[in-house]
Backbone bond lengths (Angstrom), bond angles and torsions (degrees), N, CA, C in turn:
res aa  C-N    CA-C-N  psi(-1)  N-CA   C-N-CA  omega(-1)  CA-C   N-CA-C  phi
1 M - - - 1.462 - - 1.527 109.45 -
2 D 1.328 115.69 134.18 1.456 120.71 -179.62 1.522 109.40 -84.13
3 V 1.315 116.10 113.89 1.465 119.81 -179.19 1.526 110.90 -110.87
4 T 1.323 116.31 18.12 1.453 120.62 179.59 1.518 110.30 -65.05
5 H 1.329 116.33 131.49 1.457 120.93 178.54 1.530 108.35 -102.55
6 K 1.313 115.91 125.45 1.451 119.49 178.78 1.521 110.50 -71.86
7 T 1.336 116.16 143.97 1.454 120.64 174.18 1.524 108.65 -73.09
8 D 1.352 115.54 165.99 1.461 119.36 175.66 1.524 110.35 -57.09
9 D 1.339 115.95 -38.51 1.460 120.77 -179.03 1.525 111.11 -63.55
10 E 1.316 117.24 -42.63 1.467 121.41 179.27 1.521 111.14 -67.55
11 Q 1.332 116.50 -39.72 1.464 120.27 178.20 1.524 110.82 -64.90
12 T 1.333 116.01 -41.03 1.461 120.07 178.47 1.521 110.79 -63.04
13 A 1.340 116.66 -45.23 1.466 120.42 179.77 1.518 111.05 -61.88
14 A 1.326 116.92 -42.66 1.462 120.47 -179.59 1.522 111.16 -63.23
15 R 1.320 115.95 -40.65 1.468 120.16 -179.07 1.525 111.00 -65.15
16 W 1.344 116.64 -46.29 1.462 119.33 -175.74 1.522 113.19 -79.17
17 N 1.307 117.43 -12.69 1.468 119.88 173.28 1.522 111.65 -97.24
18 G 1.333 115.69 -0.44 1.456 121.35 178.41 1.509 110.82 -113.94
19 P 1.335 116.54 -132.96 1.467 121.22 -174.20 1.526 114.46 -57.44
20 A 1.328 118.10 -40.66 1.465 119.63 -177.26 1.521 111.32 -63.83
21 G 1.325 116.22 -43.45 1.457 119.59 179.16 1.518 112.33 -63.37
22 H 1.328 116.58 -44.29 1.469 120.26 179.09 1.527 110.70 -65.53
23 A 1.336 117.34 -35.76 1.464 120.58 179.19 1.526 110.82 -64.54
24 W 1.329 116.85 -41.53 1.461 119.81 179.03 1.524 111.41 -65.75
25 V 1.322 116.73 -35.81 1.469 119.70 176.46 1.528 109.83 -64.28
26 E 1.338 116.02 -44.21 1.458 120.78 180.00 1.523 111.42 -62.26
27 A 1.331 116.38 -36.32 1.461 120.92 -177.19 1.532 112.35 -98.05
28 Q 1.315 117.50 18.05 1.465 122.53 -173.77 1.526 113.25 -50.61
29 A 1.317 117.80 -53.26 1.466 120.96 -176.38 1.526 111.24 -64.01
30 L 1.320 116.63 -41.71 1.461 121.66 179.52 1.523 110.91 -61.59
31 L 1.326 116.87 -47.07 1.460 121.11 -177.34 1.524 111.80 -69.35
32 D 1.328 117.28 -40.10 1.466 120.19 178.36 1.528 110.71 -59.38
33 E 1.321 116.45 -42.87 1.461 120.25 -179.15 1.527 110.41 -71.16
34 M 1.326 117.33 -40.95 1.464 120.96 -178.50 1.526 111.74 -63.42
35 F 1.325 116.57 -40.51 1.464 120.22 -176.49 1.532 113.24 -95.88
36 K 1.318 117.63 11.92 1.467 120.05 -177.09 1.531 113.25 -58.87
37 P 1.341 120.59 -39.79 1.469 118.41 177.85 1.527 112.92 -57.32
38 L 1.324 116.77 -32.60 1.462 120.61 179.66 1.531 110.55 -79.51
39 E 1.312 115.90 -39.50 1.472 119.38 174.96 1.523 110.31 -57.72
40 D 1.335 116.60 -43.10 1.465 120.41 -178.13 1.521 111.81 -59.53
41 L 1.340 117.70 -36.40 1.463 120.93 178.95 1.525 111.73 -61.74
42 L 1.321 116.24 -32.93 1.457 120.46 178.77 1.525 111.35 -80.12
43 V 1.318 115.74 -47.61 1.462 120.81 -174.02 1.529 111.55 -65.67
44 E 1.327 116.43 -42.66 1.466 119.88 -176.31 1.523 112.81 -67.01
45 A 1.321 117.17 -19.53 1.465 120.24 -179.49 1.521 112.95 -87.65
46 V 1.331 117.14 -10.77 1.463 120.85 -179.48 1.521 108.56 -83.67
47 S 1.311 116.19 126.48 1.460 121.00 -176.50 1.520 111.07 -122.19
48 A 1.319 115.94 136.47 1.472 120.81 177.84 1.523 111.04 -65.40
49 E 1.338 117.06 -21.98 1.470 120.66 -179.55 1.516 111.66 -61.92
50 H 1.338 116.56 -27.70 1.460 120.43 -178.05 1.529 112.14 -97.38
51 G 1.316 117.08 10.32 1.463 121.09 179.82 1.516 111.51 106.23
52 G 1.309 115.15 152.25 1.455 119.80 -174.88 1.511 114.70 -105.40
53 R 1.324 117.00 17.34 1.470 119.79 -179.89 1.531 108.40 -98.46
54 V 1.321 115.60 105.72 1.462 120.96 -172.66 1.525 109.88 -124.93
55 L 1.327 115.73 135.42 1.465 122.65 176.47 1.516 109.20 -110.38
56 D 1.337 116.70 128.69 1.461 122.70 175.47 1.526 108.21 -107.25
57 V 1.326 116.64 114.45 1.463 122.71 -174.91 1.530 110.16 -92.05
58 G 1.334 115.64 130.68 1.453 119.47 -175.31 1.514 109.51 64.99
59 C 1.319 116.18 49.55 1.469 123.08 -167.78 1.518 113.48 -71.27
60 G 1.341 118.05 -13.42 1.455 119.95 -179.68 1.511 112.32 59.18
61 T 1.321 116.70 -130.43 1.462 120.83 -177.81 1.520 112.89 -86.57
62 G 1.327 117.34 10.64 1.462 120.73 167.23 1.511 118.13 93.07
63 G 1.329 118.59 2.01 1.455 120.38 -174.62 1.515 114.57 -57.65
64 T 1.334 117.47 -45.50 1.460 120.26 -177.11 1.519 111.54 -71.10
65 A 1.322 117.58 -43.16 1.468 120.64 178.52 1.527 111.07 -60.24
66 L 1.316 117.16 -41.52 1.462 120.87 179.92 1.527 110.91 -69.01
67 A 1.336 117.25 -35.33 1.466 120.28 177.19 1.526 110.51 -65.22
68 V 1.335 116.78 -38.99 1.465 120.73 176.65 1.525 110.34 -64.24
69 A 1.318 116.77 -43.71 1.468 120.66 179.56 1.522 111.08 -60.66
70 R 1.330 116.77 -39.95 1.467 119.68 178.26 1.523 110.46 -65.45
71 R 1.331 116.78 -37.68 1.466 120.67 -178.91 1.533 111.06 -68.69
72 L 1.319 117.00 -41.23 1.459 120.42 -174.32 1.518 113.45 -84.51
73 G 1.325 117.22 -22.31 1.456 119.40 176.44 1.514 114.27 91.38
74 A 1.315 114.86 -172.66 1.465 122.36 -169.74 1.519 113.72 -63.98
75 E 1.326 117.94 -24.55 1.462 120.53 -176.58 1.532 112.63 -83.23
76 S 1.302 116.81 -5.38 1.463 119.51 -177.67 1.531 110.52 -74.44
77 R 1.329 114.27 159.47 1.468 121.11 174.88 1.522 106.99 -133.51
78 C 1.327 115.30 86.53 1.460 120.70 -178.12 1.520 110.05 -94.74
79 V 1.319 115.27 139.29 1.461 122.06 -179.85 1.523 108.43 -131.32
80 G 1.318 116.71 134.78 1.455 121.31 173.97 1.518 109.67 -115.44
81 I 1.327 116.56 144.41 1.467 120.54 177.57 1.522 108.77 -132.21
82 D 1.332 116.03 139.70 1.455 121.56 179.37 1.526 108.18 -157.10
83 I 1.349 115.86 153.05 1.467 120.08 179.64 1.516 112.86 -85.71
84 S 1.344 117.09 -6.35 1.457 121.03 -175.40 1.521 111.88 -93.85
85 A 1.326 116.47 112.43 1.470 120.29 178.45 1.524 112.28 -61.83
86 P 1.344 119.74 -43.10 1.466 118.25 178.60 1.528 112.66 -59.92
87 M 1.327 116.96 -39.96 1.461 119.58 -178.16 1.525 111.71 -73.12
88 I 1.328 117.50 -38.04 1.461 119.98 177.42 1.525 110.76 -65.27
89 T 1.309 116.88 -38.93 1.467 120.03 176.29 1.524 110.56 -60.59
90 A 1.335 116.71 -43.46 1.464 120.83 178.09 1.525 111.18 -64.31
91 A 1.334 116.56 -40.74 1.464 120.54 179.65 1.526 111.24 -63.66
92 Q 1.317 116.92 -42.85 1.461 120.53 179.13 1.523 111.37 -62.92
93 A 1.341 116.16 -38.88 1.462 119.98 178.44 1.524 110.59 -64.17
94 R 1.328 116.57 -39.79 1.462 120.17 177.98 1.521 111.14 -65.41
95 A 1.320 117.06 -39.94 1.462 120.76 179.28 1.527 110.70 -63.46
96 E 1.325 116.79 -39.59 1.467 120.17 178.82 1.516 111.32 -65.45
97 L 1.327 116.86 -38.76 1.464 120.45 178.67 1.526 111.52 -65.07
98 E 1.330 115.81 -34.35 1.467 120.07 -179.66 1.521 112.14 -86.55
99 D 1.332 116.33 -5.39 1.466 121.38 -179.73 1.528 110.99 53.26
100 T 1.323 114.82 50.73 1.456 121.39 -179.16 1.524 110.21 -112.05
101 Q 1.327 114.76 160.11 1.464 120.17 179.16 1.535 111.67 -85.66
102 T 1.316 117.23 2.50 1.462 120.48 179.46 1.526 110.20 -58.34
103 R 1.326 115.39 133.83 1.468 121.29 -175.72 1.521 109.44 -117.14
104 F 1.324 115.93 145.25 1.456 120.70 -179.59 1.530 110.58 -124.02
105 I 1.326 114.66 136.69 1.462 122.32 -175.98 1.521 109.19 -115.68
106 L 1.318 116.97 130.91 1.461 121.18 170.92 1.522 106.91 -87.66
107 G 1.318 116.55 110.54 1.457 119.53 -177.46 1.514 111.11 178.61
108 N 1.319 115.11 173.97 1.458 122.30 -179.88 1.528 108.53 -104.19
109 A 1.326 116.80 117.47 1.460 120.72 -177.94 1.516 112.10 -62.50
110 Q 1.329 118.03 -15.17 1.458 121.44 179.31 1.526 111.74 -64.02
111 D 1.327 116.50 -36.52 1.469 118.57 -176.50 1.520 113.69 -136.71
112 H 1.335 117.71 11.39 1.459 119.54 178.86 1.532 109.62 -63.52
113 A 1.325 116.43 141.33 1.471 121.52 -178.44 1.529 110.24 -83.31
114 F 1.329 116.33 75.24 1.459 120.58 175.82 1.527 109.82 -68.70
115 E 1.308 116.38 151.99 1.458 120.29 170.90 1.527 108.12 -64.95
116 P 1.323 119.26 132.61 1.470 120.36 -179.38 1.528 111.82 -60.21
117 A 1.323 115.97 141.67 1.469 123.32 176.97 1.528 112.26 52.19
118 A 1.315 116.13 38.84 1.465 120.71 -173.79 1.523 113.87 -87.41
119 F 1.348 118.03 -16.25 1.458 119.16 -171.12 1.527 112.71 -124.11
120 D 1.328 114.14 142.82 1.461 121.20 177.72 1.526 111.31 -87.42
121 A 1.311 116.57 -20.35 1.461 121.00 179.28 1.522 108.64 -155.95
122 I 1.334 115.25 148.57 1.469 122.19 175.99 1.514 107.25 -127.45
123 I 1.324 115.52 131.99 1.462 120.04 -178.85 1.528 109.56 -130.90
124 S 1.327 115.76 163.38 1.461 119.95 173.52 1.518 109.94 -164.14
125 R 1.314 115.49 134.14 1.464 122.12 172.13 1.520 107.67 -110.78
126 F 1.321 115.86 100.80 1.460 122.67 178.57 1.529 113.09 60.93
127 G 1.330 117.88 32.14 1.460 119.35 -177.22 1.508 115.90 -115.35
128 V 1.353 117.69 2.14 1.475 118.95 -173.23 1.526 112.96 -113.11
129 M 1.336 118.65 9.03 1.466 120.47 -175.19 1.525 112.81 -95.59
130 F 1.330 117.39 6.67 1.457 120.37 -170.41 1.537 113.78 -112.39
131 F 1.317 117.43 6.89 1.458 120.43 -177.68 1.526 111.72 -71.19
132 D 1.315 115.69 141.88 1.458 121.77 174.85 1.528 110.46 -69.22
133 D 1.336 116.75 -36.64 1.458 123.23 179.23 1.527 106.82 -133.39
134 S 1.320 116.77 95.29 1.463 120.90 -172.63 1.528 112.71 -66.42
135 V 1.319 118.09 -37.30 1.467 120.00 179.24 1.520 109.91 -63.73
136 R 1.309 116.61 -45.95 1.465 120.51 177.64 1.530 110.73 -60.25
137 A 1.317 116.70 -40.96 1.461 120.69 -178.61 1.520 111.33 -64.71
138 F 1.329 116.84 -47.87 1.458 118.79 -177.92 1.527 112.00 -71.74
139 A 1.324 118.09 -26.06 1.462 120.37 172.83 1.527 109.88 -67.71
140 N 1.319 116.65 -38.87 1.464 120.28 177.07 1.527 110.68 -64.52
141 L 1.322 116.66 -40.03 1.456 120.15 176.80 1.528 111.03 -67.49
142 R 1.333 116.26 -35.78 1.474 120.19 176.58 1.519 110.46 -59.85
143 R 1.315 117.99 -41.93 1.466 120.69 179.14 1.522 111.71 -66.95
144 A 1.330 116.24 -28.46 1.464 120.08 -179.67 1.527 112.20 -79.69
145 A 1.322 116.94 -11.22 1.463 121.73 -178.01 1.522 111.20 -97.12
146 R 1.320 116.29 142.61 1.468 118.88 174.13 1.532 108.97 -70.39
147 A 1.308 116.97 164.02 1.460 121.50 179.36 1.524 110.19 -57.25
148 D 1.312 116.70 131.70 1.462 124.84 179.46 1.531 114.36 71.28
149 A 1.313 116.90 7.87 1.464 119.03 174.79 1.523 109.38 -65.28
150 E 1.327 115.87 152.18 1.465 119.79 -178.38 1.521 111.15 -101.06
151 I 1.318 114.15 140.65 1.460 120.27 166.86 1.522 106.35 -107.37
152 R 1.307 115.45 138.73 1.466 120.81 -176.98 1.518 106.96 -143.07
153 F 1.328 116.73 117.48 1.459 117.67 -179.15 1.521 111.49 -142.65
154 I 1.327 114.00 160.84 1.459 122.32 178.41 1.519 108.54 -117.83
155 A 1.320 116.03 131.29 1.465 122.07 178.58 1.528 108.60 -136.86
156 W 1.306 115.72 154.69 1.460 120.60 -179.63 1.522 111.81 -69.81
157 R 1.319 116.25 145.06 1.457 120.59 167.93 1.525 107.41 -81.04
158 S 1.318 119.09 -150.31 1.463 121.10 -169.97 1.531 112.58 -78.24
159 P 1.340 116.92 159.49 1.463 120.30 173.66 1.531 112.09 -58.42
160 A 1.345 116.95 -36.69 1.457 120.28 -179.59 1.523 111.81 -61.80
161 E 1.334 116.49 -31.10 1.461 121.07 179.89 1.529 111.82 -87.17
162 N 1.320 116.53 -5.64 1.463 121.65 -178.35 1.529 110.48 -128.87
163 P 1.330 117.46 60.21 1.464 119.17 -175.84 1.521 113.80 -61.16
164 F 1.326 117.92 -28.49 1.463 119.58 178.44 1.521 110.43 -58.42
165 M 1.332 116.13 -39.74 1.457 121.13 -174.47 1.522 113.48 -70.93
166 T 1.318 118.14 -17.17 1.466 120.29 179.33 1.528 112.61 -115.07
167 T 1.328 116.95 4.18 1.463 121.10 -179.38 1.522 111.92 -57.24
168 A 1.320 116.76 -47.66 1.465 120.48 -175.62 1.525 111.62 -61.16
169 E 1.323 117.66 -46.94 1.459 118.93 -176.48 1.522 112.51 -71.56
170 R 1.338 117.12 -32.56 1.466 119.15 176.67 1.522 111.00 -66.73
171 A 1.326 116.35 -42.21 1.467 119.81 -178.95 1.527 111.91 -73.09
172 A 1.330 117.08 -32.87 1.467 120.97 -176.30 1.513 113.68 -85.12
173 A 1.317 117.93 -13.22 1.464 121.80 -173.86 1.527 114.23 -51.78
174 P 1.348 120.73 -42.13 1.473 119.57 -179.30 1.531 113.36 -63.39
175 F 1.318 117.14 -23.69 1.465 121.11 -177.93 1.530 112.79 -98.70
176 L 1.338 116.00 -20.60 1.468 120.85 -176.29 1.533 109.15 -125.56
177 P 1.326 117.72 77.24 1.471 120.51 -175.96 1.529 113.74 -65.39
178 N 1.333 117.41 -15.36 1.467 119.93 -179.56 1.522 112.99 -93.75
179 L 1.330 117.43 15.42 1.465 119.43 174.51 1.527 109.48 -60.18
180 P 1.319 118.39 132.53 1.467 119.91 -179.45 1.518 111.59 -67.49
181 A 1.318 115.97 137.57 1.466 120.96 178.62 1.521 109.42 -77.30
182 R 1.309 116.41 143.10 1.464 120.45 175.64 1.524 108.99 -81.60
183 R 1.323 116.44 133.70 1.462 121.46 -179.85 1.527 109.67 -109.94
184 P 1.329 117.95 120.62 1.464 120.08 179.42 1.527 111.71 -55.86
185 D 1.297 116.12 135.25 1.464 124.27 177.85 1.531 113.71 72.27
186 A 1.321 118.74 -5.01 1.463 120.00 175.24 1.526 108.52 -75.89
187 P 1.340 118.04 154.39 1.462 119.30 177.17 1.526 110.56 -52.88
188 G 1.319 115.97 132.05 1.448 119.32 -178.31 1.511 111.85 156.82
189 Q 1.313 115.75 -174.97 1.459 121.92 -172.53 1.525 113.60 -53.37
190 F 1.335 117.74 -42.63 1.463 120.90 -173.64 1.532 113.08 -106.91
191 A 1.310 117.10 22.66 1.461 120.47 -177.30 1.527 113.03 -63.79
192 F 1.344 117.44 -24.25 1.463 120.74 -178.29 1.527 111.64 -106.37
193 A 1.323 116.73 26.56 1.458 120.39 -179.97 1.522 112.41 -63.84
194 D 1.344 116.67 -32.83 1.459 122.50 -177.16 1.530 109.53 -83.84
195 Q 1.315 116.18 109.87 1.466 121.52 -177.74 1.526 111.99 -58.59
196 G 1.320 116.37 -41.09 1.461 119.84 -179.94 1.512 111.97 -63.33
197 R 1.316 116.51 -39.57 1.465 120.49 178.91 1.526 110.80 -63.62
198 V 1.330 116.81 -42.25 1.471 120.61 179.09 1.528 109.91 -61.23
199 H 1.338 116.52 -42.86 1.466 120.54 179.80 1.522 110.61 -61.87
200 R 1.338 116.60 -43.88 1.473 120.15 -179.17 1.532 111.02 -63.95
201 I 1.319 116.77 -41.92 1.464 120.26 -180.00 1.530 110.64 -59.27
202 L 1.316 116.46 -46.67 1.460 120.23 -178.45 1.529 111.39 -67.34
203 E 1.311 116.70 -42.18 1.466 120.20 -179.51 1.520 110.98 -63.77
204 E 1.319 116.86 -44.30 1.466 120.84 -178.19 1.525 112.27 -69.68
205 S 1.309 117.58 -20.45 1.462 120.11 -177.17 1.530 113.75 -100.78
206 G 1.340 116.34 9.36 1.457 118.86 170.83 1.512 116.22 98.85
207 W 1.323 117.59 19.27 1.455 120.65 177.63 1.524 109.80 -104.57
208 A 1.326 115.71 146.32 1.464 121.53 -178.14 1.534 109.28 -126.55
209 G 1.332 115.68 175.51 1.457 119.65 178.57 1.515 112.60 57.17
210 I 1.319 116.12 38.85 1.467 121.70 -172.84 1.527 110.21 -72.97
211 D 1.319 115.41 129.42 1.457 121.31 178.18 1.529 108.26 -133.68
212 I 1.323 115.86 125.50 1.464 121.30 -177.82 1.519 107.97 -125.60
213 Q 1.330 115.49 112.01 1.457 120.85 -176.32 1.524 110.85 -117.95
214 P 1.341 117.23 136.35 1.463 118.87 174.61 1.524 110.55 -73.85
215 I 1.318 116.48 137.04 1.458 120.72 174.27 1.528 108.16 -130.31
216 D 1.303 115.47 147.25 1.457 121.90 177.83 1.518 107.65 -125.74
217 A 1.316 116.17 107.02 1.454 121.50 -176.52 1.522 110.29 -106.77
218 T 1.308 115.96 137.16 1.460 120.76 175.81 1.518 109.13 -84.63
219 C 1.321 116.26 118.95 1.457 121.78 179.48 1.527 109.53 -113.63
220 T 1.309 116.43 148.46 1.460 120.33 -177.64 1.525 111.02 -136.98
221 L 1.323 114.77 157.92 1.451 122.47 170.47 1.522 107.63 -150.03
222 P 1.333 117.63 155.65 1.461 119.22 179.42 1.528 111.05 -64.96
223 E 1.327 116.59 140.36 1.462 120.11 177.39 1.529 110.75 -58.48
224 S 1.320 115.89 -32.55 1.467 120.43 179.92 1.523 113.23 -65.14
225 E 1.346 116.71 -15.35 1.467 121.25 -179.25 1.518 112.42 -102.45
226 L 1.329 117.85 -1.42 1.462 120.39 -172.49 1.530 112.89 -61.99
227 V 1.324 117.68 -47.56 1.465 119.89 -179.04 1.517 110.70 -63.45
228 R 1.324 117.27 -42.30 1.469 119.58 177.23 1.523 110.43 -61.79
229 Y 1.326 116.85 -38.02 1.462 121.50 179.81 1.530 111.35 -59.02
230 F 1.342 117.62 -53.50 1.472 117.67 -173.31 1.526 113.23 -83.17
231 T 1.329 118.62 -15.74 1.467 119.21 175.67 1.526 112.04 -90.15
232 L 1.306 117.00 -9.77 1.464 121.18 -178.46 1.520 112.34 -104.22
233 L 1.339 116.77 -36.98 1.459 121.58 -169.61 1.531 112.35 -113.74
234 G 1.340 114.95 164.25 1.452 121.10 175.05 1.522 113.23 72.91
235 P 1.336 116.25 -177.57 1.472 120.84 -178.48 1.522 113.12 -56.46
236 V 1.331 116.98 -40.90 1.465 119.73 -179.30 1.522 110.65 -65.67
237 G 1.318 116.94 -43.30 1.451 120.37 178.96 1.518 112.81 -58.58
238 L 1.336 116.50 -39.71 1.471 120.46 -179.38 1.522 111.87 -69.09
239 V 1.330 117.11 -46.01 1.463 121.03 -176.75 1.525 111.20 -72.78
240 L 1.316 116.89 -33.60 1.457 121.12 -176.65 1.531 112.36 -64.13
241 R 1.319 116.36 -21.88 1.468 120.27 178.77 1.531 111.75 -60.45
242 E 1.328 116.05 -29.07 1.463 120.75 -176.95 1.530 112.70 -98.51
243 A 1.330 117.67 -0.65 1.464 120.88 -175.61 1.534 110.94 -81.51
244 D 1.339 115.78 153.57 1.459 120.02 175.59 1.534 109.27 -76.32
245 E 1.331 116.17 168.52 1.462 121.09 -174.20 1.530 112.53 -62.63
246 R 1.335 116.78 -38.93 1.466 119.67 -179.83 1.523 110.60 -63.68
247 T 1.333 116.13 -46.07 1.461 120.16 179.24 1.520 110.30 -63.56
248 R 1.304 115.71 -42.60 1.470 119.48 -179.93 1.531 110.78 -59.26
249 A 1.322 116.76 -44.55 1.461 120.63 -179.56 1.530 111.04 -62.68
250 Q 1.334 116.87 -40.70 1.456 120.76 178.06 1.527 111.46 -63.46
251 V 1.315 115.22 -42.88 1.465 120.26 -179.41 1.525 110.14 -64.37
252 V 1.318 116.46 -46.63 1.467 119.57 -178.55 1.522 110.98 -60.02
253 E 1.316 117.18 -45.04 1.469 120.38 -179.33 1.524 111.52 -64.37
254 T 1.327 116.46 -45.90 1.460 120.74 -176.55 1.523 111.92 -69.40
255 V 1.318 116.48 -44.14 1.469 120.13 -177.66 1.526 110.49 -69.61
256 R 1.311 117.03 -41.08 1.480 119.09 178.58 1.532 109.87 -58.52
257 A 1.308 117.97 -41.02 1.465 121.17 178.40 1.530 111.17 -65.28
258 A 1.331 117.04 -35.76 1.466 120.84 -178.93 1.527 112.04 -66.85
259 F 1.326 116.78 -24.63 1.469 120.62 179.66 1.529 112.41 -84.44
260 A 1.322 118.00 -0.50 1.464 121.65 -175.47 1.533 114.04 -51.36
261 P 1.351 119.87 -39.74 1.470 118.98 -178.92 1.530 113.94 -61.93
262 Y 1.329 116.27 -19.44 1.454 119.46 -177.18 1.528 113.23 -96.80
263 V 1.323 116.31 -5.80 1.463 120.77 -176.57 1.525 109.68 -91.01
264 H 1.327 115.29 124.13 1.462 122.41 179.03 1.523 108.10 -126.68
265 G 1.309 114.99 88.60 1.460 119.46 -176.65 1.518 111.07 65.42
266 A 1.313 116.29 -122.65 1.464 121.37 -177.84 1.522 112.87 -86.88
267 E 1.338 117.01 6.14 1.464 121.22 -174.67 1.520 111.44 -126.82
268 V 1.323 115.75 140.52 1.460 122.47 170.21 1.526 106.82 -101.67
269 R 1.326 116.18 129.00 1.456 120.09 -173.94 1.526 109.82 -133.09
270 Y 1.323 116.61 133.58 1.464 120.55 178.48 1.520 109.85 -148.78
271 T 1.318 115.40 166.33 1.465 121.29 177.56 1.516 109.73 -101.12
272 A 1.321 115.80 126.16 1.463 121.92 173.98 1.524 107.89 -93.54
273 A 1.325 115.92 109.84 1.466 121.93 -178.62 1.533 108.36 -91.88
274 C 1.313 115.88 110.07 1.474 120.55 -170.90 1.522 111.35 -131.92
275 W 1.313 113.88 170.51 1.464 122.06 167.70 1.532 107.42 -103.97
276 L 1.322 116.26 135.77 1.455 121.75 167.10 1.516 106.13 -104.71
277 V 1.316 115.36 112.03 1.468 121.53 -171.79 1.525 109.79 -111.82
278 T 1.323 116.47 129.74 1.460 121.15 174.02 1.518 109.17 -130.03
279 A 1.317 115.45 150.31 1.461 122.21 176.09 1.522 107.22 -161.41
280 R 1.306 115.88 166.98 1.466 119.20 177.53 1.520 109.62 -124.82
281 A 1.301 115.11 152.12 1.463 120.46 -179.25 1.523 109.04 -70.78
282 S 1.305 116.32 117.77 1.462 119.50 -179.53 1.509 109.93 -69.89
283 S 1.334 115.54 163.18 1.457 120.52 -179.04 1.512 112.16 -77.39
284 T 1.339 116.90 -11.48 1.451 121.66 -179.73 1.512 109.47 -103.35
285 S 1.311 117.56 121.40 1.456 121.55 -179.74 1.520 110.00 -75.10
286 V 1.299 116.28 139.04 1.463 121.75 178.26 1.513 109.16 -118.81
287 T 1.307 116.83 129.88 1.458 121.08 177.60 1.518 108.53 -119.70
288 P 1.336 117.31 102.39 1.469 119.11 -178.56 1.521 110.93 -66.97
289 E 1.322 115.31 152.64 1.459 119.60 -179.75 1.520 110.96 -69.95
């Protein structure tokens, strides 16, 4: 009998190379539009004056990396990295359609062998909360950054501050008893909810000038896409794939009703409560044990 227990890192990789990764590819256009206000916060801060070598961590299907490349122009060298093969394949296809030099890497930024001091800036939109060892990961990113390069990323604050994001699983729980429980500080959507923890991770991994600011962005999606959104993505979307038709119908009816406070005519609107985190690569290299 195989009693091998997968690490958090292995479980994360399996999830994003399986149903979750394919679901994000399927919902690519919807998610890009929904999270555009947050993408804009990252893209607008990238300046060609500081160099055009930019790394997008947890790049997903490539929307943010490609937006940066468009902003910086032909001389830029944007690179995206993600552990999800389906999403990297989608990102590469998008880059080919745009005829851009943006490159995408299938790999884990925690231990990928980046060229030292290769990037002028590092960005991420919801891509840095899934590391098995966050200090090791950010130290690896520190080595990939030139001296004084900036890292700028967006991560979710707490579940309590983001009720929209947990509405589906709370409403579906009576019908789906096998929904996975969220573990505080475990790799996942809300792993960086604790501001102090984020500061410690960055400090221990060699970043300085750390600034963590709360931001509240209004995100929207068409009401016509709401059912597809919660049946495709997140914990409910994953578990619902294995449910029978009767259970699925019950979940859809109950969860759709639970989202009523966020529906405004033809639009679904909610507040994304996040951290906007910036730091710069210190001149002293740190190698965590």
